[in-house]
N, C-alpha and C positions, 0 to 999 in steps of 0.2 A: 268755824273758825277754828277752832282746832284739827279738826279732823284737817279743813284748809293745808291747817304749817305744816300736819304730816306729808299728806303728799307732798306739798312742795320739796319737804324734807330727803322722802323718798327719793323724787326727781334730783333732788343732788346729789344724793346716793349713786342712783343709780347711769345721774351722766357719771362722775367721776371715778369710779371702774370702768365708763367706756372711755373714757382719756385718759384711763391710769394704762389700760389695756394696750387701746393704740397709742399711749407712749415706750409702752410696751419693748411695743412690732417696732417702733419707729428706730430703736436707736438699738437692739437684737441684729434690725436689716441692715442697714451702714454699717456695725463693724462689720456681721457679717459677709457685704463684698469686700470688703478693706484687708480683708482678714485672706477672704475666698485671693481680691484678685493679690496679695505680696505671694500665695502661692502657690499660684496659674506662675507671679514673672519667674521667683525665685528657685521654685520646686521641680515645676512644672506637670506638677500632679493634676493625672485623669479626670477631666471631668463630670462623668459618670456613675463613677468609685466613686467620687466623696459628696453626692449623693447622697448612694447608700449605706456610704460609715456616713455620713447624716439620717437615717433611717433609723442603724440600728445604734447609735446612742438617742436616740428619742426617743423609739423604747424601752431602752436599761433605767435613762433618763426616768420615766415614765413608771419603770418595774420598781425604781426606788423609792419614787414617790406616791407610789402603790404600797408597800411594805411598812412607810411612815404615815399610813395613815391619813395621806393625805386628800387621800378618794378613793368607793369602791368602787374596783372593776367593775364590770355590769355584763354578763354572762350574752353574746351572741354567733350566731350561729355564721362563719367563715361565707355564704352565699346568699344574706345580707349586703354585703358590703365590701366580696369582691367585682362586683362594680363599680366604690367607691375605687380601689386600691387597683387595676388595670388602667385606667385614667386616670391615678397619681404616675402613672409611669408611665403613659400616653403621651402627659403634657410633660415629662423630663424629655424623653426621648422626644418626642419630635420643636422642642422654642432649644432644645440644643441642636438639633439638623434644623433650624430656620434660624439660628445661631452665625452654623455653617454653611449656608450654603447664601444666609445675604448679608446687604451691608451693618454696621450700625443704623445705619439712618430707617431705613426699608425694614427690620428687628420691631424701632421703636414701633411704626409706624401701627405693622400689621400688633401690639399688644393692645394699642388704643382700640382694637378695635372688638377686645373682651371685654370692657364695659355693655354696647347696646347689643349686642347678644347673648346678654346674662339675659337681659332685658327680655327680647327677643322666645329662650327658653321660658325663665319663668310668667311671662305670657300665654305665652301656647298651650302647654304642658303644663302650669304651678295653678293657670287660672287668674299670675299676682295680676292688677294695674296699677302701670304710671302715671299721673299726673302727666302731663307736656311741661309744664313747666320745669321736669323731672327732667323729664325729654333734653330744650333746648335748653337743658346746661352737658351736652357733651361736644352741645358747639365748639362754643370756647375752647373744649378737652384740645380738643380733633388740631382744633385750627392753633392753637400751642406745640403742638407736639408737631406738626406738619411741616411749622417756622425755627423746630430747636432743631429737625434730622434734617428735613429736605434738599438742602448739599450737600449726603448722605446717599440717598434714596434712590437704590437703582433694583428692577425688576430682571427677575428673568424664570424662567417655567420651572424648574424645579424646587428654585426657592421660596415662590409666591404659593406651589404643595402642601413642602410645609409651615407656610409662614402660615396660609388658611387654616390645617390641618390641629396644626402649636392651641388658636384660636380658642378650633372646634371642642378640639376634649378641652384644653385650658377650661374656659365655662364651662363645660361639665361637667367640673372638676372640684369648679369653685360653688356650683351651685348645687353639687352631692354634697357634699361636705357642709354646706347649710340645713339642707333636706332631710335630710339620715337622723344629726340634734335630736328634731322634734319627730321624726316617723318612727327608731326606736328608743328615742325618749333616755337621752342619758348626754351628757356632759361634752365637752368637749376631748376633755382626761383620757375618758370607759374609752370614746370611738380612735382615741388616735393610736389610745395603748392595742387596739385590738386590730386597726387597718396597719399600725408602720410593719411587726412584723408583714402582715401579706403582700404588702406592698415592695419590703428588704424583698425576702426570696421571687416579689416577678423583677426587679435588677437582677437580680444575683443571676439570673437569667442572662437575661438584654445583654449584660457589658462586655462576655468575651467578644456580639457580633462589632461590639465598635470599640476596645480598648484593648488593649496589648493586656497581657497577665503575666509577659515576667520580661526579663530585660528589661533595658529603659523607658524610663513610662512607663512601664506597667506595674499591674498594683503588687506583686511578688518583686517590685526591681528592689535593688539597693540604693534606696530610699536612709537620710540621715539621719538619725536623731529629730535633731530638729525640725526634720520638715513633718517626722509625728506627732510633736508635741502636735504641733500650729497644727496640723489634720483633726487631730482631736478634741483643738480650744475650739475649732471650723463646727463643730462639731459638737458642743456643750452651747455653741453661742445658738445652734443650727435647728439647735431645743427646744429655749427660747422663741423660738421665726417662731418654727411649726403652731405649737402649743397657743402661741400667744396668735397666727391666721387665725387659726379653727373653733376657740373664742372670738374674737371678733367678728368673724363671719356667723357662729355661732346665737352672740346676743346680738348684730346690726344684720345687717344682710348684706348680699354679695359685692351690691352694685355699691353698699358703700363702704366694702374692705378696699373695692377697684376704685372712691377712686381717693381712698387714700391711696393706694398705688400711687396714683396719680404725680400726686405734694411730694410724697418717696423718692419722684423720680427729683422733684422739683429741690428739694433740699440736695437731695447726690446733686445737681448742679451746679447750684449753687455751693459746697462744702469744697465741691474741689474747683471751686473759682479760687475760694477766701482760702479757701484751706492748704491747696497745692500751687495758686497762681494758673487752676490751667484754665487754655483761652477760653472769651464770653465777648459769642458777636454781641449785636446788635440785636439782630431777628432774634439770636437764639434768649435777649436778654427781654423781649415783646414777645419770649415763647409764653417763658418760665412767667409773664403775669397774665400773659389770657390762661394756661393754665388754672394759673390758682385761680381769677374772676370765674370764674366756671365752677369749680369747690366748694367754694366760699360761694356759689350761687347756689350747690346744688344743699351742699350744709345750710345753705337761708330755710331754702325752701322746704326741704326735709324735717328741720324739726318747727314750721310751721303749719305744717302737714297731721304732722304729733300732735302737739297741739288743737290744732283742729277737729284732732281725732280725741283727744278727754278732754273735751268740752263737751262734744256732741255726745258718751255716753254719761256726762257728770250728768242731764240737761236729760235722761234720759225721767223718767217715772219710780 
């Protein structure tokens, strides 16, 4: 009896930690969307340079954390995480190019393909199995995104190439974030502490090819003090976003993180409707309902499978 109670308390504590991590990611992600939107609209700060600053601030935040003994850095060879750092840069570059070359509807539709691609990568290369029920939850989610964005879907060859590359590299990045934590026996902070400066260095090389360095709209342009404060604030929130992403993937799975990403998309749309009176059509409302149904089904089946796995372990002699 006492062992069963201890197991339940342990499960409750584990689940509450995951819920806290998801909540931290939800709040920080929503905050960064609105702050970044404010910065782009009012100051026109370059997108990729902003990402570079986010990762530099993330590394500085982790450096302060390790000095405060919040975590202990683990010595890692750069060769072990260079592909992870490169995949992050590819994810940033191709996602930006996809957004520039496609309509918002096409961009959002392409992003939903990340989940099935992650499932395919994990099935083929990591011998991970997914039940048919879990795979079928992708149907209402994809249908929901189509209903939300079909009116704005336009296809062009260059946009499709960038969208496809963006989906593939993003999927690889998210799979590797989880795989590297297990492979190298490190936690989210230890991995991000080494990946952030390497990714920052790669982005520093890439930025001049995509954005101006000086003059109007350049990183060394005449920015106001208020603009710089807002960019720094955005960097601090990005630190929380990056850390919570790594923690969620490390403690759950890339697929679970993706499902949560669809949930955030629905919340952002509803938030825009409630807070800013953004228009929300009937089709969009149905799309949100479809997506949330798929997410709830995934959560239900995933928890049921975990319970089944635990009961099988308990029954073993």
